[in-house]
mmCIF file of the N, C-alpha and C atoms, coordinates in Angstrom:
data_MODEL
# 
_entry.id   MODEL 
# 
loop_
_atom_site.group_PDB 
_atom_site.id 
_atom_site.type_symbol 
_atom_site.label_atom_id 
_atom_site.label_alt_id 
_atom_site.label_comp_id 
_atom_site.label_asym_id 
_atom_site.label_entity_id 
_atom_site.label_seq_id 
_atom_site.pdbx_PDB_ins_code 
_atom_site.Cartn_x 
_atom_site.Cartn_y 
_atom_site.Cartn_z 
_atom_site.occupancy 
_atom_site.B_iso_or_equiv 
_atom_site.pdbx_formal_charge 
_atom_site.auth_seq_id 
_atom_site.auth_comp_id 
_atom_site.auth_asym_id 
_atom_site.auth_atom_id 
_atom_site.pdbx_PDB_model_num 
ATOM 1   N N  . MET A 1 1  ? 166.222 -60.896 52.567 1.00 0.00 ? 1  MET A N  1 
ATOM 2   C CA . MET A 1 1  ? 166.301 -62.292 52.920 1.00 0.00 ? 1  MET A CA 1 
ATOM 3   C C  . MET A 1 1  ? 164.956 -62.800 53.428 1.00 0.00 ? 1  MET A C  1 
ATOM 4   N N  . ALA A 1 2  ? 164.188 -61.921 54.060 1.00 0.00 ? 2  ALA A N  1 
ATOM 5   C CA . ALA A 1 2  ? 162.886 -62.326 54.581 1.00 0.00 ? 2  ALA A CA 1 
ATOM 6   C C  . ALA A 1 2  ? 161.944 -62.725 53.456 1.00 0.00 ? 2  ALA A C  1 
ATOM 7   N N  . VAL A 1 3  ? 162.111 -62.110 52.301 1.00 0.00 ? 3  VAL A N  1 
ATOM 8   C CA . VAL A 1 3  ? 161.256 -62.439 51.161 1.00 0.00 ? 3  VAL A CA 1 
ATOM 9   C C  . VAL A 1 3  ? 161.531 -63.859 50.692 1.00 0.00 ? 3  VAL A C  1 
ATOM 10  N N  . LEU A 1 4  ? 162.799 -64.262 50.662 1.00 0.00 ? 4  LEU A N  1 
ATOM 11  C CA . LEU A 1 4  ? 163.140 -65.611 50.213 1.00 0.00 ? 4  LEU A CA 1 
ATOM 12  C C  . LEU A 1 4  ? 162.654 -66.670 51.193 1.00 0.00 ? 4  LEU A C  1 
ATOM 13  N N  . THR A 1 5  ? 162.711 -66.393 52.495 1.00 0.00 ? 5  THR A N  1 
ATOM 14  C CA . THR A 1 5  ? 162.247 -67.385 53.456 1.00 0.00 ? 5  THR A CA 1 
ATOM 15  C C  . THR A 1 5  ? 160.734 -67.533 53.407 1.00 0.00 ? 5  THR A C  1 
ATOM 16  N N  . GLN A 1 6  ? 160.046 -66.510 52.951 1.00 0.00 ? 6  GLN A N  1 
ATOM 17  C CA . GLN A 1 6  ? 158.593 -66.585 52.821 1.00 0.00 ? 6  GLN A CA 1 
ATOM 18  C C  . GLN A 1 6  ? 158.197 -67.632 51.785 1.00 0.00 ? 6  GLN A C  1 
ATOM 19  N N  . PHE A 1 7  ? 159.013 -67.811 50.747 1.00 0.00 ? 7  PHE A N  1 
ATOM 20  C CA . PHE A 1 7  ? 158.703 -68.739 49.669 1.00 0.00 ? 7  PHE A CA 1 
ATOM 21  C C  . PHE A 1 7  ? 159.466 -70.052 49.779 1.00 0.00 ? 7  PHE A C  1 
ATOM 22  N N  . ALA A 1 8  ? 160.088 -70.313 50.912 1.00 0.00 ? 8  ALA A N  1 
ATOM 23  C CA . ALA A 1 8  ? 160.927 -71.500 51.058 1.00 0.00 ? 8  ALA A CA 1 
ATOM 24  C C  . ALA A 1 8  ? 160.134 -72.798 50.973 1.00 0.00 ? 8  ALA A C  1 
ATOM 25  N N  . ASN A 1 9  ? 158.859 -72.778 51.333 1.00 0.00 ? 9  ASN A N  1 
ATOM 26  C CA . ASN A 1 9  ? 158.066 -74.006 51.343 1.00 0.00 ? 9  ASN A CA 1 
ATOM 27  C C  . ASN A 1 9  ? 157.437 -74.330 50.001 1.00 0.00 ? 9  ASN A C  1 
ATOM 28  N N  . TYR A 1 10 ? 157.589 -73.473 49.020 1.00 0.00 ? 10 TYR A N  1 
ATOM 29  C CA . TYR A 1 10 ? 156.984 -73.696 47.711 1.00 0.00 ? 10 TYR A CA 1 
ATOM 30  C C  . TYR A 1 10 ? 157.983 -74.354 46.770 1.00 0.00 ? 10 TYR A C  1 
ATOM 31  N N  . SER A 1 11 ? 157.479 -75.171 45.859 1.00 0.00 ? 11 SER A N  1 
ATOM 32  C CA . SER A 1 11 ? 158.353 -75.793 44.869 1.00 0.00 ? 11 SER A CA 1 
ATOM 33  C C  . SER A 1 11 ? 158.694 -74.774 43.792 1.00 0.00 ? 11 SER A C  1 
ATOM 34  N N  . ALA A 1 12 ? 159.721 -75.065 43.018 1.00 0.00 ? 12 ALA A N  1 
ATOM 35  C CA . ALA A 1 12 ? 160.132 -74.161 41.945 1.00 0.00 ? 12 ALA A CA 1 
ATOM 36  C C  . ALA A 1 12 ? 159.044 -74.041 40.894 1.00 0.00 ? 12 ALA A C  1 
ATOM 37  N N  . ALA A 1 13 ? 158.331 -75.128 40.632 1.00 0.00 ? 13 ALA A N  1 
ATOM 38  C CA . ALA A 1 13 ? 157.257 -75.078 39.638 1.00 0.00 ? 13 ALA A CA 1 
ATOM 39  C C  . ALA A 1 13 ? 156.131 -74.156 40.089 1.00 0.00 ? 13 ALA A C  1 
ATOM 40  N N  . THR A 1 14 ? 155.816 -74.179 41.378 1.00 0.00 ? 14 THR A N  1 
ATOM 41  C CA . THR A 1 14 ? 154.773 -73.297 41.896 1.00 0.00 ? 14 THR A CA 1 
ATOM 42  C C  . THR A 1 14 ? 155.201 -71.846 41.801 1.00 0.00 ? 14 THR A C  1 
ATOM 43  N N  . LEU A 1 15 ? 156.442 -71.564 42.167 1.00 0.00 ? 15 LEU A N  1 
ATOM 44  C CA . LEU A 1 15 ? 156.938 -70.186 42.067 1.00 0.00 ? 15 LEU A CA 1 
ATOM 45  C C  . LEU A 1 15 ? 156.946 -69.713 40.628 1.00 0.00 ? 15 LEU A C  1 
ATOM 46  N N  . LEU A 1 16 ? 157.345 -70.589 39.720 1.00 0.00 ? 16 LEU A N  1 
ATOM 47  C CA . LEU A 1 16 ? 157.371 -70.229 38.308 1.00 0.00 ? 16 LEU A CA 1 
ATOM 48  C C  . LEU A 1 16 ? 155.966 -69.934 37.806 1.00 0.00 ? 16 LEU A C  1 
ATOM 49  N N  . TYR A 1 17 ? 155.001 -70.718 38.229 1.00 0.00 ? 17 TYR A N  1 
ATOM 50  C CA . TYR A 1 17 ? 153.615 -70.521 37.794 1.00 0.00 ? 17 TYR A CA 1 
ATOM 51  C C  . TYR A 1 17 ? 153.080 -69.166 38.262 1.00 0.00 ? 17 TYR A C  1 
ATOM 52  N N  . TYR A 1 18 ? 153.413 -68.778 39.483 1.00 0.00 ? 18 TYR A N  1 
ATOM 53  C CA . TYR A 1 18 ? 152.853 -67.542 40.021 1.00 0.00 ? 18 TYR A CA 1 
ATOM 54  C C  . TYR A 1 18 ? 153.593 -66.288 39.571 1.00 0.00 ? 18 TYR A C  1 
ATOM 55  N N  . PHE A 1 19 ? 154.895 -66.367 39.338 1.00 0.00 ? 19 PHE A N  1 
ATOM 56  C CA . PHE A 1 19 ? 155.644 -65.154 39.049 1.00 0.00 ? 19 PHE A CA 1 
ATOM 57  C C  . PHE A 1 19 ? 155.877 -64.890 37.573 1.00 0.00 ? 19 PHE A C  1 
ATOM 58  N N  . VAL A 1 20 ? 155.937 -65.902 36.743 1.00 0.00 ? 20 VAL A N  1 
ATOM 59  C CA . VAL A 1 20 ? 156.189 -65.672 35.322 1.00 0.00 ? 20 VAL A CA 1 
ATOM 60  C C  . VAL A 1 20 ? 155.033 -64.973 34.632 1.00 0.00 ? 20 VAL A C  1 
ATOM 61  N N  . PRO A 1 21 ? 153.756 -65.320 34.882 1.00 0.00 ? 21 PRO A N  1 
ATOM 62  C CA . PRO A 1 21 ? 152.681 -64.592 34.207 1.00 0.00 ? 21 PRO A CA 1 
ATOM 63  C C  . PRO A 1 21 ? 152.607 -63.119 34.591 1.00 0.00 ? 21 PRO A C  1 
ATOM 64  N N  . LEU A 1 22 ? 153.187 -62.728 35.733 1.00 0.00 ? 22 LEU A N  1 
ATOM 65  C CA . LEU A 1 22 ? 153.141 -61.337 36.150 1.00 0.00 ? 22 LEU A CA 1 
ATOM 66  C C  . LEU A 1 22 ? 154.086 -60.455 35.347 1.00 0.00 ? 22 LEU A C  1 
ATOM 67  N N  . MET A 1 23 ? 155.091 -61.032 34.744 1.00 0.00 ? 23 MET A N  1 
ATOM 68  C CA . MET A 1 23 ? 156.049 -60.247 33.976 1.00 0.00 ? 23 MET A CA 1 
ATOM 69  C C  . MET A 1 23 ? 155.495 -59.987 32.584 1.00 0.00 ? 23 MET A C  1 
ATOM 70  N N  . SER A 1 24 ? 155.679 -58.782 32.109 1.00 0.00 ? 24 SER A N  1 
ATOM 71  C CA . SER A 1 24 ? 155.229 -58.476 30.756 1.00 0.00 ? 24 SER A CA 1 
ATOM 72  C C  . SER A 1 24 ? 156.237 -59.019 29.756 1.00 0.00 ? 24 SER A C  1 
ATOM 73  N N  . ALA A 1 25 ? 155.810 -59.193 28.535 1.00 0.00 ? 25 ALA A N  1 
ATOM 74  C CA . ALA A 1 25 ? 156.667 -59.782 27.505 1.00 0.00 ? 25 ALA A CA 1 
ATOM 75  C C  . ALA A 1 25 ? 157.867 -58.896 27.197 1.00 0.00 ? 25 ALA A C  1 
ATOM 76  N N  . GLN A 1 26 ? 157.719 -57.591 27.317 1.00 0.00 ? 26 GLN A N  1 
ATOM 77  C CA . GLN A 1 26 ? 158.834 -56.704 26.988 1.00 0.00 ? 26 GLN A CA 1 
ATOM 78  C C  . GLN A 1 26 ? 159.932 -56.745 28.051 1.00 0.00 ? 26 GLN A C  1 
ATOM 79  N N  . HIS A 1 27 ? 159.602 -57.123 29.289 1.00 0.00 ? 27 HIS A N  1 
ATOM 80  C CA . HIS A 1 27 ? 160.596 -57.195 30.349 1.00 0.00 ? 27 HIS A CA 1 
ATOM 81  C C  . HIS A 1 27 ? 161.174 -58.593 30.522 1.00 0.00 ? 27 HIS A C  1 
ATOM 82  N N  . ASN A 1 28 ? 160.611 -59.564 29.855 1.00 0.00 ? 28 ASN A N  1 
ATOM 83  C CA . ASN A 1 28 ? 161.079 -60.934 29.964 1.00 0.00 ? 28 ASN A CA 1 
ATOM 84  C C  . ASN A 1 28 ? 162.164 -61.165 28.920 1.00 0.00 ? 28 ASN A C  1 
ATOM 85  N N  . LYS A 1 29 ? 163.422 -61.241 29.366 1.00 0.00 ? 29 LYS A N  1 
ATOM 86  C CA . LYS A 1 29 ? 164.533 -61.412 28.435 1.00 0.00 ? 29 LYS A CA 1 
ATOM 87  C C  . LYS A 1 29 ? 164.919 -62.875 28.255 1.00 0.00 ? 29 LYS A C  1 
ATOM 88  N N  . ILE A 1 30 ? 164.239 -63.787 28.953 1.00 0.00 ? 30 ILE A N  1 
ATOM 89  C CA . ILE A 1 30 ? 164.547 -65.207 28.821 1.00 0.00 ? 30 ILE A CA 1 
ATOM 90  C C  . ILE A 1 30 ? 163.815 -65.730 27.596 1.00 0.00 ? 30 ILE A C  1 
ATOM 91  N N  . LYS A 1 31 ? 164.560 -66.041 26.579 1.00 0.00 ? 31 LYS A N  1 
ATOM 92  C CA . LYS A 1 31 ? 163.982 -66.589 25.351 1.00 0.00 ? 31 LYS A CA 1 
ATOM 93  C C  . LYS A 1 31 ? 164.100 -68.106 25.382 1.00 0.00 ? 31 LYS A C  1 
ATOM 94  N N  . PHE A 1 32 ? 163.690 -68.742 24.308 1.00 0.00 ? 32 PHE A N  1 
ATOM 95  C CA . PHE A 1 32 ? 163.782 -70.196 24.243 1.00 0.00 ? 32 PHE A CA 1 
ATOM 96  C C  . PHE A 1 32 ? 165.244 -70.624 24.302 1.00 0.00 ? 32 PHE A C  1 
ATOM 97  N N  . PRO A 1 33 ? 165.578 -71.588 25.156 1.00 0.00 ? 33 PRO A N  1 
ATOM 98  C CA . PRO A 1 33 ? 166.965 -72.051 25.286 1.00 0.00 ? 33 PRO A CA 1 
ATOM 99  C C  . PRO A 1 33 ? 167.350 -72.975 24.130 1.00 0.00 ? 33 PRO A C  1 
ATOM 100 N N  . PHE A 1 34 ? 167.505 -72.394 22.962 1.00 0.00 ? 34 PHE A N  1 
ATOM 101 C CA . PHE A 1 34 ? 167.721 -73.161 21.738 1.00 0.00 ? 34 PHE A CA 1 
ATOM 102 C C  . PHE A 1 34 ? 169.002 -73.987 21.799 1.00 0.00 ? 34 PHE A C  1 
ATOM 103 N N  . TRP A 1 35 ? 170.099 -73.382 22.230 1.00 0.00 ? 35 TRP A N  1 
ATOM 104 C CA . TRP A 1 35 ? 171.374 -74.094 22.263 1.00 0.00 ? 35 TRP A CA 1 
ATOM 105 C C  . TRP A 1 35 ? 171.332 -75.249 23.264 1.00 0.00 ? 35 TRP A C  1 
ATOM 106 N N  . GLN A 1 36 ? 170.722 -75.034 24.425 1.00 0.00 ? 36 GLN A N  1 
ATOM 107 C CA . GLN A 1 36 ? 170.605 -76.099 25.418 1.00 0.00 ? 36 GLN A CA 1 
ATOM 108 C C  . GLN A 1 36 ? 169.708 -77.223 24.906 1.00 0.00 ? 36 GLN A C  1 
ATOM 109 N N  . TYR A 1 37 ? 168.682 -76.861 24.140 1.00 0.00 ? 37 TYR A N  1 
ATOM 110 C CA . TYR A 1 37 ? 167.782 -77.860 23.557 1.00 0.00 ? 37 TYR A CA 1 
ATOM 111 C C  . TYR A 1 37 ? 168.534 -78.741 22.565 1.00 0.00 ? 37 TYR A C  1 
ATOM 112 N N  . LEU A 1 38 ? 169.374 -78.126 21.745 1.00 0.00 ? 38 LEU A N  1 
ATOM 113 C CA . LEU A 1 38 ? 170.133 -78.894 20.753 1.00 0.00 ? 38 LEU A CA 1 
ATOM 114 C C  . LEU A 1 38 ? 171.243 -79.722 21.382 1.00 0.00 ? 38 LEU A C  1 
ATOM 115 N N  . ASN A 1 39 ? 171.768 -79.311 22.507 1.00 0.00 ? 39 ASN A N  1 
ATOM 116 C CA . ASN A 1 39 ? 172.885 -79.998 23.154 1.00 0.00 ? 39 ASN A CA 1 
ATOM 117 C C  . ASN A 1 39 ? 172.454 -80.952 24.262 1.00 0.00 ? 39 ASN A C  1 
ATOM 118 N N  . GLN A 1 40 ? 171.244 -81.435 24.206 1.00 0.00 ? 40 GLN A N  1 
ATOM 119 C CA . GLN A 1 40 ? 170.796 -82.419 25.194 1.00 0.00 ? 40 GLN A CA 1 
ATOM 120 C C  . GLN A 1 40 ? 171.568 -83.723 25.008 1.00 0.00 ? 40 GLN A C  1 
ATOM 121 N N  . PRO A 1 41 ? 171.963 -84.357 26.098 1.00 0.00 ? 41 PRO A N  1 
ATOM 122 C CA . PRO A 1 41 ? 172.624 -85.658 25.963 1.00 0.00 ? 41 PRO A CA 1 
ATOM 123 C C  . PRO A 1 41 ? 171.639 -86.705 25.448 1.00 0.00 ? 41 PRO A C  1 
ATOM 124 N N  . LEU A 1 42 ? 172.057 -87.447 24.436 1.00 0.00 ? 42 LEU A N  1 
ATOM 125 C CA . LEU A 1 42 ? 171.165 -88.420 23.812 1.00 0.00 ? 42 LEU A CA 1 
ATOM 126 C C  . LEU A 1 42 ? 171.054 -89.717 24.605 1.00 0.00 ? 42 LEU A C  1 
ATOM 127 N N  . PHE A 1 43 ? 172.171 -90.234 25.065 1.00 0.00 ? 43 PHE A N  1 
ATOM 128 C CA . PHE A 1 43 ? 172.180 -91.541 25.723 1.00 0.00 ? 43 PHE A CA 1 
ATOM 129 C C  . PHE A 1 43 ? 172.690 -91.417 27.151 1.00 0.00 ? 43 PHE A C  1 
ATOM 130 N N  . SER A 1 44 ? 172.069 -90.557 27.920 1.00 0.00 ? 44 SER A N  1 
ATOM 131 C CA . SER A 1 44 ? 172.491 -90.337 29.298 1.00 0.00 ? 44 SER A CA 1 
ATOM 132 C C  . SER A 1 44 ? 171.522 -91.014 30.258 1.00 0.00 ? 44 SER A C  1 
ATOM 133 N N  . ARG A 1 45 ? 172.079 -91.638 31.291 1.00 0.00 ? 45 ARG A N  1 
ATOM 134 C CA . ARG A 1 45 ? 171.237 -92.234 32.325 1.00 0.00 ? 45 ARG A CA 1 
ATOM 135 C C  . ARG A 1 45 ? 170.801 -91.183 33.343 1.00 0.00 ? 45 ARG A C  1 
ATOM 136 N N  . ASP A 1 46 ? 171.516 -90.073 33.396 1.00 0.00 ? 46 ASP A N  1 
ATOM 137 C CA . ASP A 1 46 ? 171.233 -89.045 34.398 1.00 0.00 ? 46 ASP A CA 1 
ATOM 138 C C  . ASP A 1 46 ? 170.110 -88.104 33.988 1.00 0.00 ? 46 ASP A C  1 
ATOM 139 N N  . SER A 1 47 ? 169.972 -87.844 32.707 1.00 0.00 ? 47 SER A N  1 
ATOM 140 C CA . SER A 1 47 ? 168.948 -86.896 32.262 1.00 0.00 ? 47 SER A CA 1 
ATOM 141 C C  . SER A 1 47 ? 168.121 -87.504 31.138 1.00 0.00 ? 47 SER A C  1 
ATOM 142 N N  . LYS A 1 48 ? 166.873 -87.107 31.103 1.00 0.00 ? 48 LYS A N  1 
ATOM 143 C CA . LYS A 1 48 ? 165.943 -87.627 30.113 1.00 0.00 ? 48 LYS A CA 1 
ATOM 144 C C  . LYS A 1 48 ? 165.956 -86.720 28.885 1.00 0.00 ? 48 LYS A C  1 
ATOM 145 N N  . LEU A 1 49 ? 165.950 -87.312 27.706 1.00 0.00 ? 49 LEU A N  1 
ATOM 146 C CA . LEU A 1 49 ? 165.882 -86.551 26.462 1.00 0.00 ? 49 LEU A CA 1 
ATOM 147 C C  . LEU A 1 49 ? 164.457 -86.046 26.278 1.00 0.00 ? 49 LEU A C  1 
ATOM 148 N N  . GLU A 1 50 ? 164.306 -84.753 26.104 1.00 0.00 ? 50 GLU A N  1 
ATOM 149 C CA . GLU A 1 50 ? 162.983 -84.154 25.916 1.00 0.00 ? 50 GLU A CA 1 
ATOM 150 C C  . GLU A 1 50 ? 162.895 -83.618 24.497 1.00 0.00 ? 50 GLU A C  1 
ATOM 151 N N  . LEU A 1 51 ? 162.052 -84.233 23.680 1.00 0.00 ? 51 LEU A N  1 
ATOM 152 C CA . LEU A 1 51 ? 161.920 -83.827 22.281 1.00 0.00 ? 51 LEU A CA 1 
ATOM 153 C C  . LEU A 1 51 ? 160.876 -82.733 22.080 1.00 0.00 ? 51 LEU A C  1 
ATOM 154 N N  . ASN A 1 52 ? 159.934 -82.616 22.990 1.00 0.00 ? 52 ASN A N  1 
ATOM 155 C CA . ASN A 1 52 ? 158.921 -81.576 22.899 1.00 0.00 ? 52 ASN A CA 1 
ATOM 156 C C  . ASN A 1 52 ? 159.549 -80.250 23.338 1.00 0.00 ? 52 ASN A C  1 
ATOM 157 N N  . PRO A 1 53 ? 159.646 -79.257 22.442 1.00 0.00 ? 53 PRO A N  1 
ATOM 158 C CA . PRO A 1 53 ? 160.305 -77.994 22.794 1.00 0.00 ? 53 PRO A CA 1 
ATOM 159 C C  . PRO A 1 53 ? 159.618 -77.240 23.934 1.00 0.00 ? 53 PRO A C  1 
ATOM 160 N N  . ARG A 1 54 ? 158.309 -77.314 24.008 1.00 0.00 ? 54 ARG A N  1 
ATOM 161 C CA . ARG A 1 54 ? 157.607 -76.601 25.087 1.00 0.00 ? 54 ARG A CA 1 
ATOM 162 C C  . ARG A 1 54 ? 157.882 -77.230 26.444 1.00 0.00 ? 54 ARG A C  1 
ATOM 163 N N  . ARG A 1 55 ? 157.887 -78.554 26.493 1.00 0.00 ? 55 ARG A N  1 
ATOM 164 C CA . ARG A 1 55 ? 158.211 -79.228 27.752 1.00 0.00 ? 55 ARG A CA 1 
ATOM 165 C C  . ARG A 1 55 ? 159.653 -78.971 28.149 1.00 0.00 ? 55 ARG A C  1 
ATOM 166 N N  . PHE A 1 56 ? 160.549 -78.987 27.155 1.00 0.00 ? 56 PHE A N  1 
ATOM 167 C CA . PHE A 1 56 ? 161.949 -78.719 27.457 1.00 0.00 ? 56 PHE A CA 1 
ATOM 168 C C  . PHE A 1 56 ? 162.116 -77.312 28.013 1.00 0.00 ? 56 PHE A C  1 
ATOM 169 N N  . ALA A 1 57 ? 161.488 -76.321 27.374 1.00 0.00 ? 57 ALA A N  1 
ATOM 170 C CA . ALA A 1 57 ? 161.599 -74.937 27.837 1.00 0.00 ? 57 ALA A CA 1 
ATOM 171 C C  . ALA A 1 57 ? 161.029 -74.792 29.243 1.00 0.00 ? 57 ALA A C  1 
ATOM 172 N N  . TYR A 1 58 ? 159.923 -75.474 29.525 1.00 0.00 ? 58 TYR A N  1 
ATOM 173 C CA . TYR A 1 58 ? 159.318 -75.419 30.857 1.00 0.00 ? 58 TYR A CA 1 
ATOM 174 C C  . TYR A 1 58 ? 160.266 -75.992 31.908 1.00 0.00 ? 58 TYR A C  1 
ATOM 175 N N  . SER A 1 59 ? 160.811 -77.171 31.648 1.00 0.00 ? 59 SER A N  1 
ATOM 176 C CA . SER A 1 59 ? 161.713 -77.791 32.620 1.00 0.00 ? 59 SER A CA 1 
ATOM 177 C C  . SER A 1 59 ? 163.021 -77.016 32.738 1.00 0.00 ? 59 SER A C  1 
ATOM 178 N N  . TRP A 1 60 ? 163.481 -76.418 31.645 1.00 0.00 ? 60 TRP A N  1 
ATOM 179 C CA . TRP A 1 60 ? 164.708 -75.620 31.691 1.00 0.00 ? 60 TRP A CA 1 
ATOM 180 C C  . TRP A 1 60 ? 164.495 -74.375 32.545 1.00 0.00 ? 60 TRP A C  1 
ATOM 181 N N  . ARG A 1 61 ? 163.339 -73.730 32.417 1.00 0.00 ? 61 ARG A N  1 
ATOM 182 C CA . ARG A 1 61 ? 163.048 -72.537 33.223 1.00 0.00 ? 61 ARG A CA 1 
ATOM 183 C C  . ARG A 1 61 ? 162.906 -72.882 34.701 1.00 0.00 ? 61 ARG A C  1 
ATOM 184 N N  . ILE A 1 62 ? 162.339 -74.048 34.998 1.00 0.00 ? 62 ILE A N  1 
ATOM 185 C CA . ILE A 1 62 ? 162.262 -74.482 36.393 1.00 0.00 ? 62 ILE A CA 1 
ATOM 186 C C  . ILE A 1 62 ? 163.669 -74.688 36.945 1.00 0.00 ? 62 ILE A C  1 
ATOM 187 N N  . GLY A 1 63 ? 164.532 -75.331 36.166 1.00 0.00 ? 63 GLY A N  1 
ATOM 188 C CA . GLY A 1 63 ? 165.916 -75.520 36.596 1.00 0.00 ? 63 GLY A CA 1 
ATOM 189 C C  . GLY A 1 63 ? 166.643 -74.203 36.776 1.00 0.00 ? 63 GLY A C  1 
ATOM 190 N N  . LEU A 1 64 ? 166.385 -73.250 35.884 1.00 0.00 ? 64 LEU A N  1 
ATOM 191 C CA . LEU A 1 64 ? 166.998 -71.928 35.998 1.00 0.00 ? 64 LEU A CA 1 
ATOM 192 C C  . LEU A 1 64 ? 166.547 -71.238 37.278 1.00 0.00 ? 64 LEU A C  1 
ATOM 193 N N  . LEU A 1 65 ? 165.272 -71.319 37.580 1.00 0.00 ? 65 LEU A N  1 
ATOM 194 C CA . LEU A 1 65 ? 164.752 -70.721 38.808 1.00 0.00 ? 65 LEU A CA 1 
ATOM 195 C C  . LEU A 1 65 ? 165.363 -71.382 40.036 1.00 0.00 ? 65 LEU A C  1 
ATOM 196 N N  . GLU A 1 66 ? 165.496 -72.705 40.018 1.00 0.00 ? 66 GLU A N  1 
ATOM 197 C CA . GLU A 1 66 ? 166.107 -73.405 41.149 1.00 0.00 ? 66 GLU A CA 1 
ATOM 198 C C  . GLU A 1 66 ? 167.563 -73.003 41.315 1.00 0.00 ? 66 GLU A C  1 
ATOM 199 N N  . ARG A 1 67 ? 168.298 -72.881 40.206 1.00 0.00 ? 67 ARG A N  1 
ATOM 200 C CA . ARG A 1 67 ? 169.698 -72.453 40.294 1.00 0.00 ? 67 ARG A CA 1 
ATOM 201 C C  . ARG A 1 67 ? 169.810 -71.032 40.827 1.00 0.00 ? 67 ARG A C  1 
ATOM 202 N N  . CYS A 1 68 ? 168.903 -70.159 40.423 1.00 0.00 ? 68 CYS A N  1 
ATOM 203 C CA . CYS A 1 68 ? 168.936 -68.772 40.905 1.00 0.00 ? 68 CYS A CA 1 
ATOM 204 C C  . CYS A 1 68 ? 168.621 -68.699 42.394 1.00 0.00 ? 68 CYS A C  1 
ATOM 205 N N  . LEU A 1 69 ? 167.660 -69.490 42.857 1.00 0.00 ? 69 LEU A N  1 
ATOM 206 C CA . LEU A 1 69 ? 167.307 -69.466 44.275 1.00 0.00 ? 69 LEU A CA 1 
ATOM 207 C C  . LEU A 1 69 ? 168.378 -70.110 45.143 1.00 0.00 ? 69 LEU A C  1 
ATOM 208 N N  . ASN A 1 70 ? 169.123 -71.057 44.601 1.00 0.00 ? 70 ASN A N  1 
ATOM 209 C CA . ASN A 1 70 ? 170.181 -71.720 45.362 1.00 0.00 ? 70 ASN A CA 1 
ATOM 210 C C  . ASN A 1 70 ? 171.489 -70.948 45.360 1.00 0.00 ? 70 ASN A C  1 
ATOM 211 N N  . ARG A 1 71 ? 171.598 -69.959 44.523 1.00 0.00 ? 71 ARG A N  1 
ATOM 212 C CA . ARG A 1 71 ? 172.843 -69.205 44.385 1.00 0.00 ? 71 ARG A CA 1 
ATOM 213 C C  . ARG A 1 71 ? 173.069 -68.322 45.603 1.00 0.00 ? 71 ARG A C  1 
ATOM 214 N N  . GLN A 1 72 ? 174.284 -68.301 46.062 1.00 0.00 ? 72 GLN A N  1 
ATOM 215 C CA . GLN A 1 72 ? 174.642 -67.470 47.203 1.00 0.00 ? 72 GLN A CA 1 
ATOM 216 C C  . GLN A 1 72 ? 174.961 -66.064 46.716 1.00 0.00 ? 72 GLN A C  1 
ATOM 217 N N  . CYS A 1 73 ? 174.444 -65.096 47.409 1.00 0.00 ? 73 CYS A N  1 
ATOM 218 C CA . CYS A 1 73 ? 174.692 -63.701 47.052 1.00 0.00 ? 73 CYS A CA 1 
ATOM 219 C C  . CYS A 1 73 ? 175.817 -63.177 47.925 1.00 0.00 ? 73 CYS A C  1 
ATOM 220 N N  . ASP A 1 74 ? 176.874 -62.701 47.294 1.00 0.00 ? 74 ASP A N  1 
ATOM 221 C CA . ASP A 1 74 ? 177.997 -62.132 48.013 1.00 0.00 ? 74 ASP A CA 1 
ATOM 222 C C  . ASP A 1 74 ? 177.885 -60.617 47.904 1.00 0.00 ? 74 ASP A C  1 
ATOM 223 N N  . ALA A 1 75 ? 177.262 -60.010 48.897 1.00 0.00 ? 75 ALA A N  1 
ATOM 224 C CA . ALA A 1 75 ? 177.060 -58.563 48.875 1.00 0.00 ? 75 ALA A CA 1 
ATOM 225 C C  . ALA A 1 75 ? 178.358 -57.873 49.260 1.00 0.00 ? 75 ALA A C  1 
ATOM 226 N N  . LYS A 1 76 ? 178.755 -56.924 48.443 1.00 0.00 ? 76 LYS A N  1 
ATOM 227 C CA . LYS A 1 76 ? 179.948 -56.135 48.739 1.00 0.00 ? 76 LYS A CA 1 
ATOM 228 C C  . LYS A 1 76 ? 179.491 -54.739 49.119 1.00 0.00 ? 76 LYS A C  1 
ATOM 229 N N  . GLY A 1 77 ? 180.062 -54.231 50.176 1.00 0.00 ? 77 GLY A N  1 
ATOM 230 C CA . GLY A 1 77 ? 179.671 -52.905 50.631 1.00 0.00 ? 77 GLY A CA 1 
ATOM 231 C C  . GLY A 1 77 ? 178.857 -52.996 51.902 1.00 0.00 ? 77 GLY A C  1 
ATOM 232 N N  . PRO A 1 78 ? 178.251 -51.881 52.290 1.00 0.00 ? 78 PRO A N  1 
ATOM 233 C CA . PRO A 1 78 ? 177.496 -51.876 53.545 1.00 0.00 ? 78 PRO A CA 1 
ATOM 234 C C  . PRO A 1 78 ? 176.248 -52.746 53.455 1.00 0.00 ? 78 PRO A C  1 
ATOM 235 N N  . GLN A 1 79 ? 175.946 -53.392 54.554 1.00 0.00 ? 79 GLN A N  1 
ATOM 236 C CA . GLN A 1 79 ? 174.765 -54.245 54.613 1.00 0.00 ? 79 GLN A CA 1 
ATOM 237 C C  . GLN A 1 79 ? 173.516 -53.386 54.703 1.00 0.00 ? 79 GLN A C  1 
ATOM 238 N N  . GLN A 1 80 ? 172.507 -53.749 53.953 1.00 0.00 ? 80 GLN A N  1 
ATOM 239 C CA . GLN A 1 80 ? 171.234 -53.043 54.021 1.00 0.00 ? 80 GLN A CA 1 
ATOM 240 C C  . GLN A 1 80 ? 170.245 -53.900 54.785 1.00 0.00 ? 80 GLN A C  1 
ATOM 241 N N  . HIS A 1 81 ? 169.552 -53.304 55.726 1.00 0.00 ? 81 HIS A N  1 
ATOM 242 C CA . HIS A 1 81 ? 168.582 -54.050 56.546 1.00 0.00 ? 81 HIS A CA 1 
ATOM 243 C C  . HIS A 1 81 ? 167.192 -53.614 56.224 1.00 0.00 ? 81 HIS A C  1 
# 
């Protein structure tokens, strides 16, 4: 938990910039979100349609990182300190 509080003041884009280049291509299992790209809402007031695939992938990965950091971890078993 101390590791997460260390990065609490950084934006998701900053964290993505610093941690994604450190991963090698063989360990990175996140591919292009093709299905999400095709299923973008066309006439939505809540979300903007992104036609550039690179920009879409960038914003999708930022959203994925934000969802992962906001997710609550329910640890089962003995607590590790």
